[in-house]
C-alpha positions as CSV (number, residue, x, y, z in Angstrom):
1,X,-16.6,-41.5,16.3
2,X,-16.0,-45.2,15.8
3,X,-19.2,-47.3,17.6
4,X,-18.3,-51.2,16.7
5,X,-19.6,-54.2,19.3
6,X,-16.5,-56.0,20.9
7,X,-14.4,-53.1,21.2
8,X,-13.5,-51.7,24.6
9,X,-15.8,-48.7,25.0
10,X,-12.5,-46.5,25.6
11,X,-11.4,-47.4,22.6
12,X,-13.4,-44.8,20.3
13,X,-12.9,-42.3,22.6
14,X,-8.8,-42.7,23.0
15,X,-8.8,-42.8,18.7
16,X,-10.5,-39.7,18.5
17,X,-8.4,-38.1,21.2
18,X,-5.4,-39.4,19.6
19,X,-6.3,-38.4,16.2
20,X,-6.9,-34.5,17.7
21,X,-3.7,-34.8,19.5
22,X,-1.8,-35.5,16.3
23,X,-3.1,-32.7,14.1
24,X,-2.5,-30.4,17.4
25,X,1.1,-31.8,16.9
26,X,1.4,-31.2,13.1
27,X,-0.2,-28.0,13.6
28,X,2.4,-26.7,16.6
29,X,5.3,-28.2,14.7
30,X,4.2,-25.8,11.3
31,X,3.6,-22.9,13.9
32,X,7.5,-23.7,14.8
33,X,8.8,-23.6,11.5
34,X,7.9,-20.2,10.4
35,X,10.6,-18.0,12.3
36,X,13.1,-20.1,10.3
37,X,10.9,-19.6,7.1
38,X,10.7,-16.3,7.8
39,X,14.8,-15.6,8.4
40,X,15.1,-17.7,5.6
41,X,13.3,-15.3,3.4
42,X,15.2,-12.4,5.4
43,X,18.1,-14.0,4.5
44,X,17.7,-13.9,0.4
45,X,16.8,-10.0,0.7
46,X,20.5,-10.2,2.8
47,X,22.0,-11.5,0.2
48,X,21.1,-9.0,-2.6
49,X,21.4,-6.4,-0.3
50,X,25.7,-7.4,0.2
51,X,25.1,-8.1,-4.0
52,X,24.2,-4.4,-4.3
53,X,27.2,-3.3,-1.9
54,X,29.8,-5.1,-3.3
55,X,29.0,-4.2,-6.8
56,X,28.7,-0.5,-5.7
57,X,31.9,-0.7,-3.6
58,X,33.7,-2.5,-7.2
59,X,32.2,0.5,-9.0
60,X,33.0,3.0,-6.9
61,X,36.8,2.1,-6.8
62,X,36.7,1.7,-10.5
63,X,35.7,5.1,-10.8
64,X,38.5,6.3,-8.4
65,X,40.9,4.0,-10.6
66,X,39.7,5.8,-13.6
67,X,40.0,9.5,-11.9
68,X,43.6,8.3,-10.8
69,X,44.7,7.2,-14.4
70,X,43.1,10.6,-15.5
71,X,45.2,12.5,-13.8
72,X,48.6,10.6,-14.0
73,X,47.7,11.0,-18.0
74,X,47.4,14.6,-18.0
75,X,50.8,15.1,-15.4
76,X,52.6,12.7,-17.5
77,X,51.2,15.2,-20.4
78,X,52.2,18.6,-18.8
79,X,55.7,17.2,-17.8
80,X,56.8,16.6,-21.4
81,X,55.1,20.1,-22.7
82,X,57.2,21.3,-20.2
83,X,60.1,20.0,-21.4
84,X,59.7,20.7,-24.4
85,X,59.4,24.2,-23.6
86,X,62.7,23.9,-21.7
87,X,64.5,22.3,-25.0
88,X,64.5,25.5,-27.2
89,X,66.5,27.5,-24.4
90,X,69.1,25.4,-23.7
91,X,73.0,26.1,-25.0
92,X,74.5,22.3,-24.9
93,X,73.8,18.9,-26.8
94,X,74.1,17.2,-23.7
95,X,71.3,19.2,-21.8
96,X,69.0,19.1,-25.0
97,X,69.5,15.1,-25.1
98,X,68.9,14.7,-21.4
99,X,65.5,16.6,-22.0
100,X,64.9,14.7,-25.5
101,X,65.4,11.7,-23.0
102,X,62.9,13.0,-20.6
103,X,60.4,14.2,-23.2
104,X,60.9,10.4,-24.6
105,X,60.2,8.9,-21.2
106,X,57.2,11.1,-20.7
107,X,55.4,10.2,-23.4
108,X,56.0,6.3,-23.0
109,X,54.5,7.3,-19.3
110,X,51.5,8.8,-21.2
111,X,50.9,6.1,-23.2
112,X,50.8,3.3,-20.3
113,X,48.7,5.9,-18.2
114,X,46.3,5.9,-21.3
115,X,46.4,1.9,-22.1
116,X,45.7,1.5,-18.3
117,X,43.2,4.4,-18.3
118,X,41.4,2.8,-21.3
119,X,41.1,-0.8,-19.5
120,X,39.5,0.8,-16.3
121,X,37.4,2.5,-18.6
122,X,35.9,-1.0,-20.0
123,X,35.9,-2.5,-16.6
124,X,34.2,0.4,-15.2
125,X,31.2,-0.3,-18.1
126,X,30.7,-3.8,-16.6
127,X,31.0,-2.6,-13.1
128,X,28.0,-0.4,-14.3
129,X,26.3,-3.3,-15.9
130,X,26.8,-5.8,-12.8
131,X,25.7,-2.7,-10.2
132,X,22.2,-2.4,-12.4
133,X,21.9,-6.0,-12.8
134,X,22.2,-6.1,-8.6
135,X,20.0,-3.1,-8.1
136,X,17.1,-4.5,-10.4
137,X,17.7,-8.0,-8.7
138,X,17.5,-6.2,-5.0
139,X,14.3,-4.9,-6.4
140,X,12.7,-7.9,-7.5
141,X,13.7,-9.5,-4.2
142,X,12.3,-6.6,-2.2
143,X,8.8,-7.2,-3.9
144,X,9.2,-11.2,-3.7
145,X,10.2,-11.3,-0.1
146,X,7.8,-8.6,1.2
147,X,4.9,-10.8,-0.7
148,X,6.6,-14.0,0.8
149,X,6.4,-12.8,4.2
150,X,2.7,-11.6,3.8
151,X,2.1,-15.2,2.8
152,X,3.9,-16.5,5.8
153,X,2.2,-14.1,8.1
154,X,-1.4,-15.1,6.6
155,X,-0.5,-19.0,6.9
156,X,1.0,-18.8,10.9
157,X,-2.4,-16.9,11.4
158,X,-4.4,-19.6,9.6
159,X,-2.3,-22.4,11.5
160,X,-3.0,-20.7,14.7
161,X,-6.7,-20.3,14.3
162,X,-6.8,-24.3,13.6
163,X,-4.6,-24.6,16.7
164,X,-6.9,-23.3,18.9
165,X,-10.1,-24.8,17.1
166,X,-8.3,-28.1,18.0
167,X,-7.7,-27.7,21.3
168,X,-11.4,-26.5,21.9
169,X,-12.2,-29.9,20.4
170,X,-10.0,-31.7,22.7
171,X,-12.2,-30.9,25.7
172,X,-14.9,-32.2,24.9
173,X,-13.2,-35.3,23.4
174,X,-10.5,-36.0,26.9
175,X,-13.5,-35.4,29.1
176,X,-15.7,-38.6,28.9
177,X,-12.3,-41.1,29.7
178,X,-11.6,-41.8,33.1
179,X,-8.5,-40.2,35.1
180,X,-6.8,-43.6,34.8
181,X,-6.8,-43.9,31.5
182,X,-6.1,-40.7,30.7
183,X,-2.6,-40.8,32.5
184,X,-2.3,-44.3,30.1
185,X,-2.6,-42.6,27.2
186,X,-0.3,-39.9,27.9
187,X,2.2,-41.6,29.0
188,X,2.6,-43.9,26.3
189,X,2.0,-41.1,23.9
190,X,5.1,-39.4,25.0
191,X,7.0,-42.3,24.4
192,X,5.7,-42.9,20.9
193,X,5.7,-39.1,19.5
194,X,2.2,-39.0,20.5
195,X,0.8,-42.3,19.0
196,X,-0.8,-44.3,22.4
197,X,-3.1,-46.7,20.2
198,X,-2.1,-49.5,17.0
199,X,-4.3,-51.7,15.4
200,X,-4.0,-55.5,15.2
201,X,-4.7,-56.6,12.0
202,X,-3.3,-59.7,10.2
203,X,-1.8,-60.7,13.5
204,X,0.3,-58.3,14.0
205,X,0.8,-54.8,15.7
206,X,0.9,-52.1,13.3
207,X,3.0,-50.0,15.5
208,X,5.6,-52.2,15.4
209,X,4.9,-55.2,13.3
210,X,5.4,-57.8,16.2
211,X,3.2,-60.8,16.4
212,X,-0.2,-60.4,18.1
213,X,-1.2,-63.7,20.1
214,X,-4.2,-65.9,18.2
215,X,-6.0,-65.4,22.0
216,X,-5.5,-61.7,22.7
217,X,-6.7,-61.2,18.6
218,X,-10.1,-63.0,20.1
219,X,-10.5,-61.1,23.1
220,X,-10.3,-57.8,21.3
221,X,-13.2,-58.3,19.2
222,X,-15.4,-59.9,22.1
223,X,-18.5,-58.8,22.7
224,X,-18.6,-56.9,26.2
225,X,-14.8,-56.6,25.9
226,X,-13.8,-54.5,29.3
227,X,-10.2,-55.0,29.0
228,X,-7.3,-53.5,27.5
229,X,-4.5,-55.1,25.7
230,X,-1.0,-53.7,25.2
231,X,1.4,-54.4,22.8
232,X,4.5,-56.4,24.7
233,X,6.9,-55.2,22.2
234,X,5.8,-51.6,21.8
235,X,3.4,-51.2,24.8
236,X,0.9,-49.5,22.5
237,X,-2.8,-50.1,23.2
238,X,-4.1,-52.3,20.8
239,X,-7.5,-52.7,19.1
240,X,-9.2,-54.3,16.2
241,X,-11.4,-52.9,13.2
242,X,-12.0,-56.2,11.5
243,X,-13.1,-59.7,12.3
244,X,-10.7,-62.5,13.3
245,X,-11.4,-65.7,12.0
246,X,-10.8,-68.6,14.4
247,X,-7.3,-69.4,14.9
248,X,-4.8,-72.4,15.6
249,X,-3.0,-73.2,18.8
250,X,-0.6,-70.3,20.1
251,X,3.0,-70.2,19.4
252,X,4.8,-68.3,21.9
253,X,7.5,-67.4,20.0
254,X,8.4,-64.0,18.9
255,X,6.0,-61.9,20.8
256,X,2.5,-61.1,22.4
257,X,0.4,-59.1,24.2
258,X,-1.1,-58.5,27.7
259,X,-3.7,-56.6,29.6
260,X,-2.8,-52.9,30.3
261,X,-3.8,-53.2,33.7
262,X,-0.6,-55.7,33.7
263,X,2.3,-53.4,32.3
264,X,3.1,-49.8,32.5
């Protein structure tokens, strides 16, 4: 804990409390992020599963199409065979020519069905490769996501342990601080994302960058300083860690600081 002469006796304790509270807030923010991190990991796995399902559906569709054209080929072959058998029994040229026409047409349909069957077979090989690739990716994703979830759970447990320790540390830190200063600290910190104090350095409030009047800077380091001062711009409680040289006359434009008891 800081123990510098000239500093208001509550400042070191308030700074210690602020450090603990900021640590607690950071830990809570990290803990709050874990459910989404787990959800994001699960979404990766869902994506890999969906890819397998899509690849499997395409593969099944290809097999169905292949069987369909295999059946078409066979049906047209059977039809051409039947027409050939019938052609030996016809008695007129007209009937013979009609059967020859049907045979030619059936053979053309056989050729078209066989061409389409070949295309389906080639695309089926691609579908096989895509399915195997998707299944491999899913297997790898399942392993990596399982490891990631395990690591996330371990990190969550570690952060929860740190939070419990920080909360326990906060109790003895806040106990010596008078009730009125606790209320003031918590009210200011609530407005400034957990920050209630700011260093006054180089003539400025380091919380907002506005100028602090020289006589206030002097009072911040005076011996037996028993008054808290707040930045009039941002309202943070001011403190100083370095000696302030004697300054010239005050210039009132810009900003200043006032006693904590005079503003809330």
